[in-house]
C-alpha positions as CSV (number, residue, x, y, z in Angstrom):
1,M,-1.0,8.7,7.9
2,T,2.3,9.4,9.8
3,A,4.6,11.1,8.1
4,L,7.2,8.2,8.3
5,A,4.6,5.9,5.9
6,L,4.0,9.3,3.9
7,S,7.9,9.5,3.2
8,L,7.6,5.4,2.4
9,L,5.0,6.1,-0.3
10,L,6.7,8.7,-2.0
11,L,10.3,6.8,-2.6
12,P,11.3,7.2,-5.4
13,A,11.7,4.1,-7.9
14,A,15.5,2.4,-7.8
15,D,17.7,2.8,-10.6
16,P,17.6,-0.3,-12.6
17,Q,20.8,-2.6,-11.7
18,P,22.3,-4.9,-14.0
19,M,22.2,-8.8,-13.4
20,D,24.2,-11.6,-15.1
21,W,23.6,-15.1,-15.8
22,T,25.6,-18.0,-17.7
23,I,23.5,-19.9,-19.8
24,D,25.0,-22.7,-22.1
25,G,28.5,-21.1,-21.3
26,V,26.9,-17.4,-23.0
27,Q,26.7,-14.5,-20.7
28,R,23.8,-13.5,-20.3
29,Q,22.6,-9.8,-18.7
30,A,19.6,-7.9,-17.5
31,L,18.3,-4.6,-15.8
32,V,16.5,-5.5,-12.5
33,V,14.5,-2.7,-10.3
34,A,13.8,-4.3,-6.7
35,P,11.7,-2.1,-4.6
36,A,12.8,0.4,-3.0
37,K,10.5,-0.2,0.3
38,P,11.4,-4.3,0.5
39,T,8.0,-5.8,-0.1
40,D,7.0,-9.9,1.1
41,H,6.4,-11.8,-1.6
42,P,6.1,-8.8,-4.7
43,S,5.0,-9.2,-8.7
44,L,7.7,-9.8,-10.7
45,V,7.0,-8.2,-14.8
46,F,9.4,-9.1,-17.1
47,A,9.7,-6.1,-20.6
48,F,11.4,-7.2,-23.4
49,H,12.8,-4.9,-26.1
50,G,11.9,-5.2,-29.4
51,H,14.4,-6.6,-32.3
52,G,17.3,-3.7,-32.7
53,G,16.7,-2.5,-29.1
54,N,18.5,-3.0,-25.5
55,M,17.5,-3.1,-22.0
56,R,18.5,0.4,-21.5
57,N,16.5,1.5,-24.0
58,A,13.9,-1.0,-22.6
59,A,13.5,0.5,-18.9
60,R,13.1,4.4,-20.3
61,Q,10.8,3.6,-23.1
62,F,8.0,1.1,-20.7
63,H,9.1,2.2,-17.6
64,I,7.3,-0.2,-15.6
65,H,9.1,0.2,-12.5
66,T,8.2,3.9,-12.3
67,L,4.3,3.0,-12.6
68,W,4.7,0.1,-10.0
69,P,7.3,0.5,-7.7
70,E,6.5,-2.2,-5.8
71,A,7.1,-4.7,-8.3
72,V,9.8,-6.0,-9.1
73,V,10.6,-5.9,-12.7
74,V,13.4,-7.3,-15.3
75,Y,14.3,-5.4,-18.8
76,P,16.3,-8.4,-20.2
77,Q,18.9,-8.3,-23.0
78,G,18.8,-10.3,-26.3
79,L,21.7,-11.6,-28.4
80,N,22.0,-11.0,-32.3
81,T,19.2,-13.1,-34.2
82,P,18.5,-13.3,-37.3
83,G,14.9,-11.6,-37.5
84,K,11.6,-12.8,-39.6
85,L,10.8,-9.3,-41.0
86,T,14.0,-7.4,-40.9
87,D,18.0,-8.5,-40.1
88,P,18.4,-11.7,-41.7
89,E,21.7,-12.1,-41.0
90,G,21.4,-11.6,-36.9
91,K,23.3,-8.4,-36.8
92,R,20.9,-7.3,-34.5
93,P,19.8,-8.3,-30.6
94,G,16.4,-10.1,-30.6
95,W,14.4,-12.7,-29.3
96,Q,13.8,-16.2,-31.0
97,H,10.9,-16.0,-33.3
98,S,9.7,-19.7,-32.4
99,I,10.5,-22.7,-29.7
100,G,13.2,-25.2,-30.9
101,V,15.5,-22.6,-32.5
102,E,18.5,-20.8,-31.4
103,G,18.8,-24.1,-29.1
104,D,15.6,-22.1,-27.3
105,R,18.7,-19.9,-25.7
106,D,16.3,-16.9,-24.8
107,L,13.6,-19.8,-23.1
108,K,16.9,-20.9,-21.1
109,F,17.5,-17.1,-20.0
110,F,14.1,-16.7,-19.1
111,D,14.0,-20.1,-16.9
112,A,16.9,-19.0,-15.2
113,M,15.6,-15.3,-15.0
114,L,12.8,-16.2,-13.4
115,T,14.2,-19.1,-10.4
116,T,17.3,-16.0,-9.2
117,M,13.7,-13.7,-9.1
118,A,12.3,-16.0,-6.7
119,E,15.1,-17.0,-4.9
120,K,16.5,-13.6,-4.5
121,Y,13.1,-11.7,-4.1
122,H,11.0,-14.2,-3.2
123,T,8.8,-12.9,-6.0
124,D,5.1,-14.0,-6.0
125,A,4.6,-17.1,-8.4
126,N,0.9,-16.0,-8.7
127,R,1.6,-12.7,-10.2
128,V,4.2,-13.1,-12.5
129,Y,3.6,-11.1,-15.9
130,S,5.2,-9.9,-19.4
131,T,5.5,-7.3,-21.3
132,G,7.2,-6.5,-24.6
133,H,7.2,-4.2,-28.1
134,S,7.4,-6.0,-31.5
135,N,10.0,-9.0,-31.4
136,G,9.9,-8.6,-27.9
137,G,5.8,-8.7,-28.1
138,G,6.6,-12.0,-30.4
139,F,8.5,-13.1,-27.5
140,T,6.2,-12.8,-24.8
141,Y,3.6,-14.8,-26.8
142,L,6.0,-17.3,-27.3
143,L,6.6,-17.6,-23.5
144,S,2.8,-18.0,-22.9
145,A,3.0,-20.9,-25.5
146,A,5.9,-22.9,-24.2
147,R,5.8,-21.7,-20.3
148,P,2.3,-22.4,-20.2
149,G,0.4,-21.5,-16.3
150,V,3.2,-19.1,-14.9
151,F,1.8,-15.9,-16.2
152,A,-0.7,-14.1,-14.4
153,A,-1.2,-12.0,-17.8
154,I,0.9,-11.1,-20.8
155,A,0.6,-7.4,-22.7
156,P,2.5,-7.6,-26.2
157,S,2.6,-4.5,-28.5
158,A,2.9,-4.8,-32.0
159,A,3.1,-8.5,-32.4
160,A,1.7,-11.6,-33.6
161,S,3.4,-15.1,-32.6
162,A,2.1,-18.8,-34.1
163,A,3.3,-20.8,-31.4
164,V,0.1,-20.0,-29.4
165,A,-2.0,-21.4,-31.8
166,T,0.7,-24.3,-32.9
167,S,2.5,-25.3,-29.6
168,G,-0.2,-27.1,-28.5
169,K,0.9,-26.3,-25.0
170,Y,-1.1,-23.1,-24.3
171,R,-3.3,-22.5,-21.7
172,P,-5.7,-19.3,-21.8
173,V,-4.1,-16.3,-20.1
174,P,-5.1,-12.7,-19.7
175,V,-4.1,-10.5,-22.4
176,F,-3.9,-7.0,-23.1
177,H,-2.8,-6.1,-26.7
178,A,-1.7,-3.0,-27.9
179,A,-1.3,-2.8,-31.7
180,G,-0.7,0.0,-34.4
181,E,-3.6,0.2,-37.3
182,N,-1.0,1.7,-39.5
183,D,2.1,-0.4,-38.4
184,P,4.1,-0.6,-41.8
185,L,6.4,-4.1,-40.0
186,V,4.0,-6.0,-38.1
187,K,0.5,-5.5,-39.9
188,F,-2.4,-4.8,-38.7
189,E,-4.2,-7.2,-40.2
190,W,-2.0,-9.7,-38.8
191,Q,-2.1,-8.7,-35.6
192,T,-5.9,-8.9,-35.9
193,Q,-6.0,-12.3,-36.3
194,M,-3.9,-12.5,-33.4
195,I,-6.7,-11.3,-31.6
196,E,-8.5,-13.3,-32.6
197,A,-7.0,-16.5,-32.7
198,V,-6.2,-15.7,-28.9
199,K,-10.1,-14.5,-27.9
200,K,-10.9,-17.8,-29.4
201,L,-8.6,-19.7,-27.6
202,N,-9.8,-17.9,-24.2
203,G,-12.9,-18.1,-24.8
204,C,-13.9,-14.7,-25.0
205,D,-17.2,-12.9,-25.7
206,A,-17.3,-11.8,-29.7
207,T,-18.1,-8.2,-28.5
208,G,-17.0,-6.6,-26.0
209,T,-17.0,-3.1,-23.5
210,E,-15.3,-0.2,-22.9
211,W,-12.5,-0.9,-20.2
212,A,-10.3,2.4,-20.6
213,K,-10.3,5.2,-23.4
214,G,-9.5,3.3,-26.5
215,C,-9.8,-0.1,-24.7
216,T,-11.9,-2.7,-25.7
217,L,-12.8,-5.8,-23.0
218,Y,-13.5,-9.0,-23.8
219,K,-15.1,-11.4,-21.4
220,S,-13.8,-14.8,-21.2
221,S,-15.6,-17.7,-19.7
222,K,-12.0,-19.3,-19.1
223,G,-11.2,-16.4,-16.5
224,A,-8.6,-14.9,-19.4
225,P,-10.1,-11.6,-20.7
226,V,-8.3,-9.8,-23.6
227,V,-7.9,-6.1,-23.8
228,T,-7.2,-4.4,-27.1
229,Y,-5.5,-1.3,-27.4
230,I,-6.2,-0.3,-30.9
231,H,-4.6,3.0,-32.1
232,G,-4.0,5.1,-35.1
233,G,-0.3,5.1,-34.8
234,T,2.6,3.1,-36.6
235,H,4.9,0.6,-35.3
236,T,6.2,3.0,-32.7
237,Y,5.5,2.0,-29.0
238,P,2.6,3.9,-28.0
239,K,3.8,6.4,-24.9
240,E,0.5,5.4,-23.5
241,A,0.6,2.1,-23.1
242,P,3.0,1.3,-19.8
243,E,0.0,2.8,-18.0
244,L,-2.6,0.8,-19.5
245,I,-0.3,-2.1,-19.4
246,V,0.2,-1.8,-15.3
247,R,-3.0,-1.4,-14.3
248,F,-4.0,-4.5,-16.7
249,F,-1.6,-6.5,-14.6
250,K,-2.6,-5.4,-11.5
251,E,-6.1,-6.6,-12.3
252,H,-4.8,-10.0,-12.5
253,A,-3.4,-12.4,-10.6
254,R,-2.8,-16.6,-12.0
255,G,-5.3,-18.3,-10.2
256,K,-8.0,-15.7,-8.7
């Protein structure tokens, strides 16, 4: 390997840069990280913060761009939104919890971001991914149901969403789900029910095999395996998750 090639491989991840959209007259924003070295048809990852969070903390917490510098990574900013479990008055930022609520403003925002990334960075339509924690994880599940066929894989953490089972639109997609056994907010029981529902929809085996330390792989007859990372924590985002999620995403491309 030449010195130039080695130096390109060792390039640090670029810093997240703000990007703006106007959706139904409302300004929306996200932090976007493009590859430091231009890449033909890069993968595209969306990472959604939890309720009360923000895009800057999401970039630090998920740090997908530091683990996958060849991908385009988008950390969107939510608007003040009523929460189903906390903040019923909607004083803190989050994401719509059901299809059709809030004028589908976050689905429209996602559509606009997806279009922009394809036009600006020529992202690979077969390698689009979404992850998120808590409300952001629930919105990731919601996106899989509302925008079927878009994603190559998704990775919710501490999350559940009725939309997957009730929308009638969901198509099997590979899922990585991280869940804390002592989660006091999104109860582990609820997440277990969510995982079982997805496994059934994805045509997964009842029993799994080890995929990584603490992770179980359930193979799918529909090409949409489910991997669970069950940890002993609470509602806190596990520090091990980003590396596991990037590995999972890299293993899956739509149509392959």
